[in-house]
C-alpha positions in Angstrom: 98.2 115.9 83.2 98.5 117.2 79.8 102.2 118.4 79.9 105.3 118.8 77.7 109.3 118.9 78.5 110.2 122.3 78.2 113.8 122.5 77.3 114.8 125.7 78.4 117.5 126.0 81.2 117.7 122.2 81.0 120.8 120.3 82.5 123.5 118.5 80.0 122.0 115.4 81.6 118.5 115.9 80.8 119.2 117.1 77.0 121.2 113.8 76.6 118.2 111.5 78.1 116.6 114.0 75.3 118.6 113.5 72.5 118.5 109.7 73.7 115.2 109.1 73.4 115.5 110.7 70.1 117.9 109.3 68.0 116.5 106.3 69.3 113.3 106.1 68.5 113.1 108.9 66.4 110.5 111.0 69.3 110.8 114.7 69.4 110.3 116.8 72.3 108.5 120.2 71.1 108.5 123.2 73.3 104.2 123.1 72.8 102.3 120.7 74.2 101.2 117.6 71.9 97.2 118.8 72.4 98.5 122.9 71.5 100.0 121.5 68.0 97.1 119.2 67.3 94.9 122.5 67.4 97.3 124.9 65.6 97.9 123.0 62.9 97.4 118.9 63.2 93.9 118.4 63.2 93.2 121.6 61.1 95.3 120.5 58.6 93.2 117.5 57.9 90.0 119.3 58.4 91.1 121.9 55.7 91.9 119.3 53.0 89.8 118.4 50.0 89.5 115.1 52.0 86.1 113.1 51.6 84.2 113.7 55.0 84.2 109.7 55.6 88.3 110.0 55.0 88.7 113.5 57.1 87.2 111.2 60.3 89.1 108.6 60.1 92.4 110.5 59.3 91.9 112.8 62.1 90.4 109.7 65.1 93.9 108.0 63.6 95.6 111.8 64.8 93.8 112.0 67.7 95.4 109.1 68.6 98.8 109.8 67.9 98.6 113.0 69.6 97.3 110.5 72.8 100.1 108.5 72.7 102.6 111.0 72.3 100.6 113.1 75.2 101.6 109.7 77.5 104.8 109.6 76.6 106.0 113.3 77.1 104.5 112.7 80.7 106.7 110.1 81.6 109.3 111.2 80.6 108.7 114.8 82.4 108.0 112.4 85.5 111.3 110.9 84.8 113.5 114.2 84.7 112.1 114.7 88.0 113.9 112.6 89.0 117.2 112.4 87.9 120.5 112.6 89.0 123.3 114.8 88.3 125.5 112.3 87.6 123.0 110.2 86.0 123.7 108.6 81.9 121.2 108.3 79.6 123.7 107.9 77.0 124.4 104.6 78.0 121.6 103.3 78.3 120.8 100.6 75.9 119.2 101.3 72.8 117.0 98.2 72.6 115.8 99.3 76.3 114.9 102.8 75.7 112.9 101.7 72.0 111.0 99.1 74.2 110.5 101.4 77.0 109.1 104.0 74.5 106.7 101.6 72.5 105.0 100.6 75.8 105.1 104.2 77.1 102.9 105.4 74.7 99.7 103.5 75.8 100.0 104.4 79.6 97.2 107.0 80.2 96.4 106.8 83.9 98.4 108.9 86.0 99.4 106.0 88.6 101.2 104.5 85.6 102.8 107.0 84.0 104.2 107.6 87.6 105.4 104.6 88.5 106.9 104.4 84.4 108.3 108.0 84.9 110.5 106.2 87.9 111.1 103.0 86.0 113.1 105.5 83.1 114.9 107.8 85.5 116.2 104.7 87.7 117.9 103.7 84.4 119.0 106.9 83.5 120.9 107.1 87.0 121.9 103.7 87.1 122.6 102.1 83.6 121.6 98.9 82.2 120.2 97.8 86.0 116.7 97.6 85.4 115.9 94.2 83.3 114.0 94.5 80.6 111.5 92.0 82.2 109.8 95.0 84.1 108.6 96.7 81.0 106.7 93.3 80.1 105.8 93.1 83.6 104.4 96.9 83.9 102.8 96.9 80.6 100.4 93.4 82.3 100.3 95.3 85.8 96.7 96.2 86.6 96.1 98.5 89.7 95.3 95.8 92.0 98.4 94.3 91.1 100.4 97.9 91.7 98.4 98.3 95.3 99.5 94.8 96.5 103.6 95.0 95.6 103.0 98.3 97.2 101.8 96.6 100.7 104.9 93.9 99.7 107.4 97.0 99.5 105.8 98.2 102.9 106.8 95.3 105.1 109.8 94.3 103.3 113.5 94.6 105.0 116.9 94.8 104.3 119.8 92.8 104.5 123.2 93.8 102.4 121.2 95.7 100.1 118.7 93.3 99.3 115.1 93.5 100.1 112.4 90.8 100.9 109.0 91.0 102.0 108.5 89.2 105.9 105.3 86.8 104.9 104.6 84.1 107.2 102.4 81.6 105.6 100.7 80.9 109.0 99.6 83.9 109.8 98.8 85.2 106.3 94.8 86.0 107.8 96.8 88.5 109.0 97.6 90.0 106.4 94.9 90.5 105.1 94.7 94.2 107.1 97.3 95.1 104.2 95.1 93.4 100.7 97.9 90.7 101.2 96.1 87.2 100.1 97.1 84.5 98.7 95.4 84.7 95.7 96.8 88.1 95.1 100.8 86.8 95.8 100.1 84.2 92.8 98.9 86.7 90.9 102.6 88.7 91.6 103.6 85.3 90.9 102.3 84.4 87.9 103.7 88.3 86.8 107.2 87.6 87.1 107.9 90.2 90.4 108.2 87.4 93.6 108.3 83.6 94.4 106.2 81.9 96.7 106.7 79.0 98.6 104.2 77.3 100.1 105.9 74.0 101.2 106.4 72.1 104.6 110.6 74.0 104.0 111.6 76.7 106.2 111.0 79.3 103.4 113.3 81.7 101.8 116.2 83.5 103.5 118.2 86.8 102.9 122.6 86.0 103.2 124.6 89.3 104.5 127.7 90.0 103.2 128.9 90.0 106.5 129.5 87.2 109.4 126.6 88.3 111.4 123.5 89.9 109.7 122.5 93.6 110.3 119.1 93.3 109.0 116.9 97.4 108.6 113.3 98.0 108.5 112.9 101.7 107.8 114.5 102.9 110.8 114.8 99.7 112.6 117.3 97.4 113.1 118.4 94.0 114.4 122.0 92.7 114.4 122.1 88.9 114.4 124.3 87.6 117.1 125.1 83.9 115.6 124.3 84.1 112.3 124.8 85.5 108.6 121.4 84.4 107.3 118.5 86.0 108.2 114.8 84.1 107.7 112.4 86.4 105.7 109.2 83.6 105.4 107.5 82.2 102.4 108.2 84.8 99.8 110.6 87.0 97.9 111.2 88.9 95.1 112.4 88.6 91.2 115.6 90.0 89.8 113.0 92.1 88.5 110.5 92.4 91.7 113.8 93.8 93.3 114.2 96.3 90.8 111.0 97.3 91.3 110.8 97.8 94.7 114.1 100.0 94.9 111.2 102.6 92.9 108.4 102.4 95.5 108.1 105.0 97.6 106.7 102.5 100.7 105.6 104.0 104.1 106.5 101.8 106.9 103.6 99.8 108.9 103.1 100.5 112.4 103.8 98.0 114.5 104.8 95.1 112.1 108.4 95.0 113.3 107.5 94.5 116.4 105.2 92.4 115.9 106.3 90.1 112.5 109.5 90.0 112.3 111.7 90.8 115.6 109.4 87.5 117.1 111.3 86.0 113.9 114.6 87.0 113.9 115.2 86.6 118.1 113.7 82.9 117.2 116.2 82.6 114.8 119.2 83.8 116.3 118.9 81.7 119.8 118.3 78.7 117.4 121.3 79.3 115.8 123.4 80.0 119.0 122.7 76.3 120.2 123.7 74.7 117.6 
């Protein structure tokens, strides 16, 4: 992916985003790609200079590093643009947030992580001040395995009153290996600050509905509780940063998970609450 944002015909929202980044961190969008600019001017100027060969080599190396970082940022901004909403307000983003974002984004070179970073930027544009700065530090430390496990958790997450949680039951954890979820991988995500894990003898975590009786959904599946506003989810919940990142993950429904793992827990708990 070697592209940079082309400003021709873009909406006011997109131009506002470019302006926000330019004013916040001095980032410049250009009609030509960084690679094209380098070939046309930057590296050629160095090569044609009067510097000695060693100085030229150092300068060219630094130039290529700058070009690569700018390309990374450009790719991420380009991805963000694809997910901007017409109601987005990039100008409302905190200056310190955008500065931290762009500083970290310059080092993101793999396409799969550029995609995630682009989605983070788009979400913050669409919902200013809703993406915690901690997410940026977490993403910076995530590796591919962490990302895969987190995506797997998003794929088995239920929703109650717009709050998400993965349904992870400790005594059945061996069965979760089929999705790459292990106790070790869960604690890795915990160390990043994306989830909390409870492995004690307690009943685990619950999501509480804003309504007197909870309604829980899993993609197109739904269960309405008859006796409680509290929904048991097992031994894992998202942190604030994890919840924010979960909103961005394009997860797929796991066939059979709702029927085999969720409904038995919900129905049993509902009956228990009825007796009390």
